PyMOL Python script that loads the backbone (N, CA, C, O; Angstrom):
from pymol import cmd

cmd.read_pdbstr("""\
ATOM      1  N   MET A   1      -7.024   8.451  28.228  1.00  0.00           N
ATOM      2  CA  MET A   1      -7.920   7.699  29.063  1.00  0.00           C
ATOM      3  C   MET A   1      -8.442   8.632  30.162  1.00  0.00           C
ATOM      4  O   MET A   1      -7.697   9.453  30.696  1.00  0.00           O
ATOM      5  N   ARG A   2      -9.699   8.499  30.483  1.00  0.00           N
ATOM      6  CA  ARG A   2     -10.300   9.277  31.564  1.00  0.00           C
ATOM      7  C   ARG A   2     -10.235   8.466  32.848  1.00  0.00           C
ATOM      8  O   ARG A   2     -10.634   7.303  32.888  1.00  0.00           O
ATOM      9  N   VAL A   3      -9.725   9.102  33.896  1.00  0.00           N
ATOM     10  CA  VAL A   3      -9.606   8.448  35.191  1.00  0.00           C
ATOM     11  C   VAL A   3     -10.450   9.224  36.199  1.00  0.00           C
ATOM     12  O   VAL A   3     -10.292  10.435  36.351  1.00  0.00           O
ATOM     13  N   LYS A   4     -11.335   8.526  36.878  1.00  0.00           N
ATOM     14  CA  LYS A   4     -12.147   9.134  37.933  1.00  0.00           C
ATOM     15  C   LYS A   4     -11.323   9.110  39.214  1.00  0.00           C
ATOM     16  O   LYS A   4     -10.810   8.066  39.618  1.00  0.00           O
ATOM     17  N   VAL A   5     -11.202  10.281  39.850  1.00  0.00           N
ATOM     18  CA  VAL A   5     -10.359  10.428  41.035  1.00  0.00           C
ATOM     19  C   VAL A   5     -11.208  10.924  42.200  1.00  0.00           C
ATOM     20  O   VAL A   5     -11.883  11.948  42.097  1.00  0.00           O
ATOM     21  N   GLN A   6     -11.169  10.195  43.301  1.00  0.00           N
ATOM     22  CA  GLN A   6     -11.840  10.618  44.522  1.00  0.00           C
ATOM     23  C   GLN A   6     -10.944  11.607  45.250  1.00  0.00           C
ATOM     24  O   GLN A   6      -9.723  11.452  45.275  1.00  0.00           O
ATOM     25  N   LEU A   7     -11.556  12.621  45.840  1.00  0.00           N
ATOM     26  CA  LEU A   7     -10.801  13.666  46.532  1.00  0.00           C
ATOM     27  C   LEU A   7     -11.186  13.727  48.003  1.00  0.00           C
ATOM     28  O   LEU A   7     -12.303  13.376  48.382  1.00  0.00           O
ATOM     29  N   PHE A   8     -10.243  14.179  48.826  1.00  0.00           N
ATOM     30  CA  PHE A   8     -10.474  14.266  50.260  1.00  0.00           C
ATOM     31  C   PHE A   8      -9.919  15.564  50.808  1.00  0.00           C
ATOM     32  O   PHE A   8      -9.090  16.212  50.169  1.00  0.00           O
ATOM     33  N   ALA A   9     -10.376  15.944  51.991  1.00  0.00           N
ATOM     34  CA  ALA A   9      -9.905  17.114  52.747  1.00  0.00           C
ATOM     35  C   ALA A   9     -10.088  18.399  51.931  1.00  0.00           C
ATOM     36  O   ALA A   9     -11.154  18.615  51.354  1.00  0.00           O
ATOM     37  N   PHE A  10      -9.054  19.255  51.878  1.00  0.00           N
ATOM     38  CA  PHE A  10      -9.181  20.553  51.211  1.00  0.00           C
ATOM     39  C   PHE A  10      -9.438  20.418  49.712  1.00  0.00           C
ATOM     40  O   PHE A  10     -10.016  21.322  49.109  1.00  0.00           O
ATOM     41  N   LEU A  11      -9.022  19.311  49.100  1.00  0.00           N
ATOM     42  CA  LEU A  11      -9.311  19.095  47.678  1.00  0.00           C
ATOM     43  C   LEU A  11     -10.812  18.926  47.465  1.00  0.00           C
ATOM     44  O   LEU A  11     -11.394  19.507  46.550  1.00  0.00           O
ATOM     45  N   ARG A  12     -11.424  18.122  48.328  1.00  0.00           N
ATOM     46  CA  ARG A  12     -12.876  17.888  48.246  1.00  0.00           C
ATOM     47  C   ARG A  12     -13.639  19.182  48.508  1.00  0.00           C
ATOM     48  O   ARG A  12     -14.640  19.459  47.847  1.00  0.00           O
ATOM     49  N   GLU A  13     -13.172  19.969  49.464  1.00  0.00           N
ATOM     50  CA  GLU A  13     -13.843  21.232  49.770  1.00  0.00           C
ATOM     51  C   GLU A  13     -13.833  22.171  48.574  1.00  0.00           C
ATOM     52  O   GLU A  13     -14.786  22.922  48.367  1.00  0.00           O
ATOM     53  N   SER A  14     -12.765  22.137  47.783  1.00  0.00           N
ATOM     54  CA  SER A  14     -12.644  23.026  46.627  1.00  0.00           C
ATOM     55  C   SER A  14     -13.306  22.493  45.364  1.00  0.00           C
ATOM     56  O   SER A  14     -13.910  23.256  44.610  1.00  0.00           O
ATOM     57  N   LEU A  15     -13.195  21.168  45.124  1.00  0.00           N
ATOM     58  CA  LEU A  15     -13.594  20.605  43.834  1.00  0.00           C
ATOM     59  C   LEU A  15     -14.765  19.630  43.887  1.00  0.00           C
ATOM     60  O   LEU A  15     -15.308  19.261  42.846  1.00  0.00           O
ATOM     61  N   GLY A  16     -15.157  19.212  45.076  1.00  0.00           N
ATOM     62  CA  GLY A  16     -16.216  18.219  45.198  1.00  0.00           C
ATOM     63  C   GLY A  16     -15.637  16.836  45.460  1.00  0.00           C
ATOM     64  O   GLY A  16     -14.427  16.678  45.619  1.00  0.00           O
ATOM     65  N   ASP A  17     -16.509  15.840  45.502  1.00  0.00           N
ATOM     66  CA  ASP A  17     -16.104  14.473  45.852  1.00  0.00           C
ATOM     67  C   ASP A  17     -15.161  13.828  44.838  1.00  0.00           C
ATOM     68  O   ASP A  17     -14.220  13.129  45.215  1.00  0.00           O
ATOM     69  N   THR A  18     -15.415  14.064  43.551  1.00  0.00           N
ATOM     70  CA  THR A  18     -14.617  13.425  42.507  1.00  0.00           C
ATOM     71  C   THR A  18     -14.394  14.374  41.335  1.00  0.00           C
ATOM     72  O   THR A  18     -15.155  15.315  41.108  1.00  0.00           O
ATOM     73  N   VAL A  19     -13.328  14.092  40.605  1.00  0.00           N
ATOM     74  CA  VAL A  19     -13.067  14.761  39.330  1.00  0.00           C
ATOM     75  C   VAL A  19     -12.668  13.686  38.332  1.00  0.00           C
ATOM     76  O   VAL A  19     -12.250  12.595  38.721  1.00  0.00           O
ATOM     77  N   GLU A  20     -12.795  13.991  37.056  1.00  0.00           N
ATOM     78  CA  GLU A  20     -12.300  13.099  36.010  1.00  0.00           C
ATOM     79  C   GLU A  20     -11.146  13.785  35.317  1.00  0.00           C
ATOM     80  O   GLU A  20     -11.248  14.938  34.898  1.00  0.00           O
ATOM     81  N   ILE A  21     -10.041  13.057  35.200  1.00  0.00           N
ATOM     82  CA  ILE A  21      -8.820  13.601  34.606  1.00  0.00           C
ATOM     83  C   ILE A  21      -8.527  12.831  33.325  1.00  0.00           C
ATOM     84  O   ILE A  21      -8.521  11.600  33.326  1.00  0.00           O
ATOM     85  N   GLU A  22      -8.287  13.547  32.241  1.00  0.00           N
ATOM     86  CA  GLU A  22      -7.891  12.949  30.969  1.00  0.00           C
ATOM     87  C   GLU A  22      -6.370  12.844  30.961  1.00  0.00           C
ATOM     88  O   GLU A  22      -5.673  13.850  31.089  1.00  0.00           O
ATOM     89  N   VAL A  23      -5.852  11.611  30.807  1.00  0.00           N
ATOM     90  CA  VAL A  23      -4.415  11.370  30.874  1.00  0.00           C
ATOM     91  C   VAL A  23      -3.995  10.492  29.705  1.00  0.00           C
ATOM     92  O   VAL A  23      -4.687   9.534  29.362  1.00  0.00           O
ATOM     93  N   ASP A  24      -2.854  10.821  29.090  1.00  0.00           N
ATOM     94  CA  ASP A  24      -2.314   9.987  28.017  1.00  0.00           C
ATOM     95  C   ASP A  24      -1.887   8.629  28.562  1.00  0.00           C
ATOM     96  O   ASP A  24      -1.398   8.524  29.687  1.00  0.00           O
ATOM     97  N   GLU A  25      -2.075   7.606  27.760  1.00  0.00           N
ATOM     98  CA  GLU A  25      -1.668   6.257  28.158  1.00  0.00           C
ATOM     99  C   GLU A  25      -0.215   6.015  27.780  1.00  0.00           C
ATOM    100  O   GLU A  25       0.247   6.598  26.799  1.00  0.00           O
ATOM    101  N   PRO A  26       0.517   5.203  28.493  1.00  0.00           N
ATOM    102  CA  PRO A  26       0.092   4.493  29.698  1.00  0.00           C
ATOM    103  C   PRO A  26      -0.014   5.468  30.866  1.00  0.00           C
ATOM    104  O   PRO A  26       0.817   6.362  31.026  1.00  0.00           O
ATOM    105  N   VAL A  27      -1.052   5.281  31.676  1.00  0.00           N
ATOM    106  CA  VAL A  27      -1.280   6.154  32.821  1.00  0.00           C
ATOM    107  C   VAL A  27      -0.463   5.643  34.002  1.00  0.00           C
ATOM    108  O   VAL A  27      -0.609   4.497  34.428  1.00  0.00           O
ATOM    109  N   THR A  28       0.392   6.507  34.519  1.00  0.00           N
ATOM    110  CA  THR A  28       1.147   6.192  35.732  1.00  0.00           C
ATOM    111  C   THR A  28       0.720   7.173  36.822  1.00  0.00           C
ATOM    112  O   THR A  28       0.098   8.198  36.542  1.00  0.00           O
ATOM    113  N   ALA A  29       1.060   6.846  38.055  1.00  0.00           N
ATOM    114  CA  ALA A  29       0.735   7.738  39.166  1.00  0.00           C
ATOM    115  C   ALA A  29       1.372   9.110  38.953  1.00  0.00           C
ATOM    116  O   ALA A  29       0.733  10.132  39.203  1.00  0.00           O
ATOM    117  N   LEU A  30       2.604   9.141  38.502  1.00  0.00           N
ATOM    118  CA  LEU A  30       3.300  10.401  38.254  1.00  0.00           C
ATOM    119  C   LEU A  30       2.595  11.215  37.174  1.00  0.00           C
ATOM    120  O   LEU A  30       2.391  12.418  37.335  1.00  0.00           O
ATOM    121  N   ARG A  31       2.230  10.576  36.093  1.00  0.00           N
ATOM    122  CA  ARG A  31       1.557  11.267  34.985  1.00  0.00           C
ATOM    123  C   ARG A  31       0.176  11.778  35.418  1.00  0.00           C
ATOM    124  O   ARG A  31      -0.223  12.882  35.050  1.00  0.00           O
ATOM    125  N   LEU A  32      -0.548  10.968  36.201  1.00  0.00           N
ATOM    126  CA  LEU A  32      -1.866  11.384  36.672  1.00  0.00           C
ATOM    127  C   LEU A  32      -1.751  12.586  37.600  1.00  0.00           C
ATOM    128  O   LEU A  32      -2.521  13.538  37.474  1.00  0.00           O
ATOM    129  N   MET A  33      -0.800  12.556  38.529  1.00  0.00           N
ATOM    130  CA  MET A  33      -0.635  13.679  39.450  1.00  0.00           C
ATOM    131  C   MET A  33      -0.222  14.934  38.691  1.00  0.00           C
ATOM    132  O   MET A  33      -0.704  16.024  39.000  1.00  0.00           O
ATOM    133  N   ALA A  34       0.655  14.801  37.712  1.00  0.00           N
ATOM    134  CA  ALA A  34       1.072  15.954  36.908  1.00  0.00           C
ATOM    135  C   ALA A  34      -0.116  16.547  36.156  1.00  0.00           C
ATOM    136  O   ALA A  34      -0.259  17.768  36.084  1.00  0.00           O
ATOM    137  N   GLN A  35      -0.962  15.694  35.601  1.00  0.00           N
ATOM    138  CA  GLN A  35      -2.135  16.181  34.872  1.00  0.00           C
ATOM    139  C   GLN A  35      -3.145  16.818  35.823  1.00  0.00           C
ATOM    140  O   GLN A  35      -3.777  17.817  35.480  1.00  0.00           O
ATOM    141  N   PHE A  36      -3.297  16.248  37.008  1.00  0.00           N
ATOM    142  CA  PHE A  36      -4.179  16.849  38.015  1.00  0.00           C
ATOM    143  C   PHE A  36      -3.718  18.269  38.329  1.00  0.00           C
ATOM    144  O   PHE A  36      -4.528  19.196  38.360  1.00  0.00           O
ATOM    145  N   LEU A  37      -2.424  18.437  38.561  1.00  0.00           N
ATOM    146  CA  LEU A  37      -1.890  19.760  38.900  1.00  0.00           C
ATOM    147  C   LEU A  37      -1.943  20.731  37.726  1.00  0.00           C
ATOM    148  O   LEU A  37      -2.067  21.939  37.929  1.00  0.00           O
ATOM    149  N   GLU A  38      -1.852  20.219  36.510  1.00  0.00           N
ATOM    150  CA  GLU A  38      -1.995  21.089  35.335  1.00  0.00           C
ATOM    151  C   GLU A  38      -3.449  21.526  35.175  1.00  0.00           C
ATOM    152  O   GLU A  38      -3.723  22.675  34.828  1.00  0.00           O
ATOM    153  N   THR A  39      -4.371  20.611  35.429  1.00  0.00           N
ATOM    154  CA  THR A  39      -5.796  20.918  35.308  1.00  0.00           C
ATOM    155  C   THR A  39      -6.268  21.845  36.425  1.00  0.00           C
ATOM    156  O   THR A  39      -7.123  22.704  36.208  1.00  0.00           O
ATOM    157  N   TYR A  40      -5.709  21.666  37.618  1.00  0.00           N
ATOM    158  CA  TYR A  40      -6.083  22.461  38.791  1.00  0.00           C
ATOM    159  C   TYR A  40      -4.836  23.141  39.360  1.00  0.00           C
ATOM    160  O   TYR A  40      -4.332  22.731  40.405  1.00  0.00           O
ATOM    161  N   PRO A  41      -4.341  24.171  38.683  1.00  0.00           N
ATOM    162  CA  PRO A  41      -3.067  24.797  39.080  1.00  0.00           C
ATOM    163  C   PRO A  41      -3.095  25.444  40.461  1.00  0.00           C
ATOM    164  O   PRO A  41      -2.037  25.747  41.012  1.00  0.00           O
ATOM    165  N   GLN A  42      -4.260  25.660  41.024  1.00  0.00           N
ATOM    166  CA  GLN A  42      -4.331  26.244  42.367  1.00  0.00           C
ATOM    167  C   GLN A  42      -3.722  25.325  43.430  1.00  0.00           C
ATOM    168  O   GLN A  42      -3.481  25.760  44.557  1.00  0.00           O
ATOM    169  N   PHE A  43      -3.472  24.059  43.082  1.00  0.00           N
ATOM    170  CA  PHE A  43      -2.891  23.118  44.035  1.00  0.00           C
ATOM    171  C   PHE A  43      -1.403  22.844  43.778  1.00  0.00           C
ATOM    172  O   PHE A  43      -0.818  21.978  44.427  1.00  0.00           O
ATOM    173  N   LYS A  44      -0.790  23.570  42.843  1.00  0.00           N
ATOM    174  CA  LYS A  44       0.613  23.309  42.502  1.00  0.00           C
ATOM    175  C   LYS A  44       1.553  23.452  43.687  1.00  0.00           C
ATOM    176  O   LYS A  44       2.569  22.758  43.724  1.00  0.00           O
ATOM    177  N   GLY A  45       1.276  24.292  44.633  1.00  0.00           N
ATOM    178  CA  GLY A  45       2.131  24.417  45.802  1.00  0.00           C
ATOM    179  C   GLY A  45       1.965  23.271  46.793  1.00  0.00           C
ATOM    180  O   GLY A  45       2.738  23.153  47.744  1.00  0.00           O
ATOM    181  N   SER A  46       0.964  22.432  46.576  1.00  0.00           N
ATOM    182  CA  SER A  46       0.650  21.346  47.507  1.00  0.00           C
ATOM    183  C   SER A  46       1.146  19.985  47.053  1.00  0.00           C
ATOM    184  O   SER A  46       0.972  19.003  47.774  1.00  0.00           O
ATOM    185  N   GLU A  47       1.763  19.897  45.871  1.00  0.00           N
ATOM    186  CA  GLU A  47       2.091  18.573  45.326  1.00  0.00           C
ATOM    187  C   GLU A  47       2.978  17.742  46.247  1.00  0.00           C
ATOM    188  O   GLU A  47       2.874  16.515  46.248  1.00  0.00           O
ATOM    189  N   GLY A  48       3.844  18.374  47.025  1.00  0.00           N
ATOM    190  CA  GLY A  48       4.708  17.633  47.934  1.00  0.00           C
ATOM    191  C   GLY A  48       3.962  17.033  49.114  1.00  0.00           C
ATOM    192  O   GLY A  48       4.488  16.161  49.807  1.00  0.00           O
ATOM    193  N   SER A  49       2.741  17.495  49.343  1.00  0.00           N
ATOM    194  CA  SER A  49       1.973  16.987  50.477  1.00  0.00           C
ATOM    195  C   SER A  49       0.721  16.236  50.041  1.00  0.00           C
ATOM    196  O   SER A  49      -0.199  16.048  50.837  1.00  0.00           O
ATOM    197  N   LEU A  50       0.680  15.811  48.793  1.00  0.00           N
ATOM    198  CA  LEU A  50      -0.458  15.029  48.315  1.00  0.00           C
ATOM    199  C   LEU A  50      -0.045  13.584  48.108  1.00  0.00           C
ATOM    200  O   LEU A  50       1.044  13.298  47.611  1.00  0.00           O
ATOM    201  N   ASN A  51      -0.926  12.684  48.492  1.00  0.00           N
ATOM    202  CA  ASN A  51      -0.716  11.246  48.305  1.00  0.00           C
ATOM    203  C   ASN A  51      -1.674  10.734  47.243  1.00  0.00           C
ATOM    204  O   ASN A  51      -2.743  11.305  47.027  1.00  0.00           O
ATOM    205  N   LEU A  52      -1.284   9.663  46.591  1.00  0.00           N
ATOM    206  CA  LEU A  52      -2.141   9.028  45.606  1.00  0.00           C
ATOM    207  C   LEU A  52      -2.259   7.552  45.977  1.00  0.00           C
ATOM    208  O   LEU A  52      -1.263   6.877  46.239  1.00  0.00           O
ATOM    209  N   ALA A  53      -3.493   7.073  45.991  1.00  0.00           N
ATOM    210  CA  ALA A  53      -3.738   5.663  46.292  1.00  0.00           C
ATOM    211  C   ALA A  53      -4.541   5.052  45.150  1.00  0.00           C
ATOM    212  O   ALA A  53      -5.396   5.704  44.551  1.00  0.00           O
ATOM    213  N   VAL A  54      -4.249   3.793  44.866  1.00  0.00           N
ATOM    214  CA  VAL A  54      -4.983   3.030  43.851  1.00  0.00           C
ATOM    215  C   VAL A  54      -5.506   1.784  44.545  1.00  0.00           C
ATOM    216  O   VAL A  54      -4.749   1.022  45.146  1.00  0.00           O
ATOM    217  N   ASP A  55      -6.806   1.595  44.450  1.00  0.00           N
ATOM    218  CA  ASP A  55      -7.465   0.474  45.127  1.00  0.00           C
ATOM    219  C   ASP A  55      -7.085   0.429  46.607  1.00  0.00           C
ATOM    220  O   ASP A  55      -6.802  -0.633  47.160  1.00  0.00           O
ATOM    221  N   GLN A  56      -7.086   1.608  47.233  1.00  0.00           N
ATOM    222  CA  GLN A  56      -6.850   1.808  48.666  1.00  0.00           C
ATOM    223  C   GLN A  56      -5.428   1.461  49.114  1.00  0.00           C
ATOM    224  O   GLN A  56      -5.209   1.146  50.283  1.00  0.00           O
ATOM    225  N   ILE A  57      -4.468   1.515  48.198  1.00  0.00           N
ATOM    226  CA  ILE A  57      -3.067   1.256  48.521  1.00  0.00           C
ATOM    227  C   ILE A  57      -2.237   2.425  48.006  1.00  0.00           C
ATOM    228  O   ILE A  57      -2.363   2.816  46.845  1.00  0.00           O
ATOM    229  N   TYR A  58      -1.381   2.989  48.875  1.00  0.00           N
ATOM    230  CA  TYR A  58      -0.474   4.041  48.428  1.00  0.00           C
ATOM    231  C   TYR A  58       0.373   3.515  47.276  1.00  0.00           C
ATOM    232  O   TYR A  58       0.798   2.360  47.291  1.00  0.00           O
ATOM    233  N   VAL A  59       0.619   4.366  46.271  1.00  0.00           N
ATOM    234  CA  VAL A  59       1.399   3.921  45.120  1.00  0.00           C
ATOM    235  C   VAL A  59       2.607   4.828  44.908  1.00  0.00           C
ATOM    236  O   VAL A  59       2.650   5.964  45.379  1.00  0.00           O
ATOM    237  N   ILE A  60       3.596   4.281  44.176  1.00  0.00           N
ATOM    238  CA  ILE A  60       4.772   5.051  43.809  1.00  0.00           C
ATOM    239  C   ILE A  60       4.579   5.599  42.394  1.00  0.00           C
ATOM    240  O   ILE A  60       3.637   5.225  41.696  1.00  0.00           O
ATOM    241  N   GLU A  61       5.474   6.479  41.988  1.00  0.00           N
ATOM    242  CA  GLU A  61       5.322   7.228  40.742  1.00  0.00           C
ATOM    243  C   GLU A  61       5.135   6.382  39.501  1.00  0.00           C
ATOM    244  O   GLU A  61       4.361   6.763  38.623  1.00  0.00           O
ATOM    245  N   ASP A  62       5.816   5.244  39.393  1.00  0.00           N
ATOM    246  CA  ASP A  62       5.739   4.465  38.157  1.00  0.00           C
ATOM    247  C   ASP A  62       4.624   3.420  38.149  1.00  0.00           C
ATOM    248  O   ASP A  62       4.538   2.620  37.217  1.00  0.00           O
ATOM    249  N   CYS A  63       3.778   3.416  39.163  1.00  0.00           N
ATOM    250  CA  CYS A  63       2.643   2.486  39.210  1.00  0.00           C
ATOM    251  C   CYS A  63       1.689   2.793  38.059  1.00  0.00           C
ATOM    252  O   CYS A  63       1.262   3.937  37.900  1.00  0.00           O
ATOM    253  N   GLU A  64       1.351   1.784  37.254  1.00  0.00           N
ATOM    254  CA  GLU A  64       0.399   1.975  36.157  1.00  0.00           C
ATOM    255  C   GLU A  64      -1.028   1.867  36.682  1.00  0.00           C
ATOM    256  O   GLU A  64      -1.320   1.075  37.577  1.00  0.00           O
ATOM    257  N   ILE A  65      -1.904   2.678  36.107  1.00  0.00           N
ATOM    258  CA  ILE A  65      -3.293   2.771  36.543  1.00  0.00           C
ATOM    259  C   ILE A  65      -4.201   2.463  35.363  1.00  0.00           C
ATOM    260  O   ILE A  65      -3.983   2.955  34.256  1.00  0.00           O
ATOM    261  N   SER A  66      -5.224   1.644  35.606  1.00  0.00           N
ATOM    262  CA  SER A  66      -6.209   1.363  34.562  1.00  0.00           C
ATOM    263  C   SER A  66      -7.520   2.080  34.902  1.00  0.00           C
ATOM    264  O   SER A  66      -7.735   2.490  36.043  1.00  0.00           O
ATOM    265  N   ALA A  67      -8.378   2.221  33.914  1.00  0.00           N
ATOM    266  CA  ALA A  67      -9.603   2.998  34.058  1.00  0.00           C
ATOM    267  C   ALA A  67     -10.557   2.420  35.097  1.00  0.00           C
ATOM    268  O   ALA A  67     -11.351   3.161  35.677  1.00  0.00           O
ATOM    269  N   ASP A  68     -10.496   1.127  35.343  1.00  0.00           N
ATOM    270  CA  ASP A  68     -11.454   0.502  36.259  1.00  0.00           C
ATOM    271  C   ASP A  68     -10.976   0.485  37.712  1.00  0.00           C
ATOM    272  O   ASP A  68     -11.665  -0.064  38.572  1.00  0.00           O
ATOM    273  N   GLN A  69      -9.828   1.067  38.003  1.00  0.00           N
ATOM    274  CA  GLN A  69      -9.318   1.068  39.362  1.00  0.00           C
ATOM    275  C   GLN A  69      -9.834   2.274  40.146  1.00  0.00           C
ATOM    276  O   GLN A  69     -10.149   3.316  39.571  1.00  0.00           O
ATOM    277  N   GLU A  70      -9.915   2.112  41.467  1.00  0.00           N
ATOM    278  CA  GLU A  70     -10.321   3.189  42.354  1.00  0.00           C
ATOM    279  C   GLU A  70      -9.088   4.045  42.655  1.00  0.00           C
ATOM    280  O   GLU A  70      -8.091   3.542  43.172  1.00  0.00           O
ATOM    281  N   VAL A  71      -9.161   5.326  42.332  1.00  0.00           N
ATOM    282  CA  VAL A  71      -8.027   6.233  42.505  1.00  0.00           C
ATOM    283  C   VAL A  71      -8.440   7.358  43.447  1.00  0.00           C
ATOM    284  O   VAL A  71      -9.549   7.884  43.350  1.00  0.00           O
ATOM    285  N   ALA A  72      -7.535   7.725  44.365  1.00  0.00           N
ATOM    286  CA  ALA A  72      -7.819   8.804  45.309  1.00  0.00           C
ATOM    287  C   ALA A  72      -6.584   9.671  45.496  1.00  0.00           C
ATOM    288  O   ALA A  72      -5.455   9.179  45.483  1.00  0.00           O
ATOM    289  N   ILE A  73      -6.815  10.971  45.669  1.00  0.00           N
ATOM    290  CA  ILE A  73      -5.752  11.921  46.002  1.00  0.00           C
ATOM    291  C   ILE A  73      -6.151  12.584  47.310  1.00  0.00           C
ATOM    292  O   ILE A  73      -7.291  13.016  47.484  1.00  0.00           O
ATOM    293  N   PHE A  74      -5.182  12.656  48.238  1.00  0.00           N
ATOM    294  CA  PHE A  74      -5.488  13.212  49.559  1.00  0.00           C
ATOM    295  C   PHE A  74      -4.197  13.658  50.240  1.00  0.00           C
ATOM    296  O   PHE A  74      -3.107  13.200  49.898  1.00  0.00           O
ATOM    297  N   PRO A  75      -4.344  14.570  51.220  1.00  0.00           N
ATOM    298  CA  PRO A  75      -3.173  14.990  51.987  1.00  0.00           C
ATOM    299  C   PRO A  75      -2.770  13.894  52.969  1.00  0.00           C
ATOM    300  O   PRO A  75      -3.508  12.928  53.157  1.00  0.00           O
ATOM    301  N   PRO A  76      -1.599  14.040  53.596  1.00  0.00           N
ATOM    302  CA  PRO A  76      -1.170  13.043  54.569  1.00  0.00           C
ATOM    303  C   PRO A  76      -2.209  12.847  55.667  1.00  0.00           C
ATOM    304  O   PRO A  76      -2.902  13.784  56.064  1.00  0.00           O
ATOM    305  N   VAL A  77      -2.301  11.620  56.145  1.00  0.00           N
ATOM    306  CA  VAL A  77      -3.241  11.269  57.197  1.00  0.00           C
ATOM    307  C   VAL A  77      -2.435  10.846  58.415  1.00  0.00           C
ATOM    308  O   VAL A  77      -1.499  10.054  58.307  1.00  0.00           O
ATOM    309  N   SER A  78      -2.798  11.373  59.560  1.00  0.00           N
ATOM    310  CA  SER A  78      -2.112  10.945  60.773  1.00  0.00           C
ATOM    311  C   SER A  78      -3.084  10.140  61.624  1.00  0.00           C
ATOM    312  O   SER A  78      -4.301  10.291  61.517  1.00  0.00           O
ATOM    313  N   GLY A  79      -2.542   9.310  62.444  1.00  0.00           N
ATOM    314  CA  GLY A  79      -3.404   8.467  63.269  1.00  0.00           C
ATOM    315  C   GLY A  79      -2.967   8.514  64.714  1.00  0.00           C
ATOM    316  O   GLY A  79      -2.176   9.367  65.119  1.00  0.00           O
ATOM    317  N   GLY A  80      -3.489   7.594  65.474  1.00  0.00           N
ATOM    318  CA  GLY A  80      -3.172   7.538  66.881  1.00  0.00           C
ATOM    319  C   GLY A  80      -4.226   8.254  67.683  1.00  0.00           C
ATOM    320  O   GLY A  80      -5.266   8.663  67.168  1.00  0.00           O
ATOM    321  N   ARG A  81      -3.929   8.395  68.967  1.00  0.00           N
ATOM    322  CA  ARG A  81      -4.894   9.080  69.813  1.00  0.00           C
ATOM    323  C   ARG A  81      -4.192  10.165  70.622  1.00  0.00           C
ATOM    324  O   ARG A  81      -3.003  10.071  70.926  1.00  0.00           O
ATOM    325  N   ALA A  82      -4.929  11.153  70.947  1.00  0.00           N
ATOM    326  CA  ALA A  82      -4.373  12.256  71.731  1.00  0.00           C
ATOM    327  C   ALA A  82      -4.220  11.795  73.176  1.00  0.00           C
ATOM    328  O   ALA A  82      -5.040  11.033  73.689  1.00  0.00           O
ATOM    329  N   SER A  83      -3.168  12.263  73.816  1.00  0.00           N
ATOM    330  CA  SER A  83      -2.950  11.909  75.231  1.00  0.00           C
ATOM    331  C   SER A  83      -3.589  12.909  76.133  1.00  0.00           C
ATOM    332  O   SER A  83      -3.512  12.778  77.355  1.00  0.00           O
TER     333      SER A  83
END
""", "prot")
cmd.dss("prot")
cmd.show_as("cartoon", "prot")
cmd.util.cbc("prot")
cmd.orient("prot")
């Protein structure tokens, strides 16, 4: 199954706004991230600092993903305001 993935921060700077990843079914967050890193090995050192969200919700490794869902990969986001 082909999954369209939105990218942010340094991923977007390197690869553009989105990529399409071919993943064997059933597609899980873990399988998608593994395939992303296999397809783009330049990010293998970053896997511990990448998050995956489906339909704007952080997901865990065994979350199943369907082709019509919005998927995004991005580094950690911090919030708050500077003092």
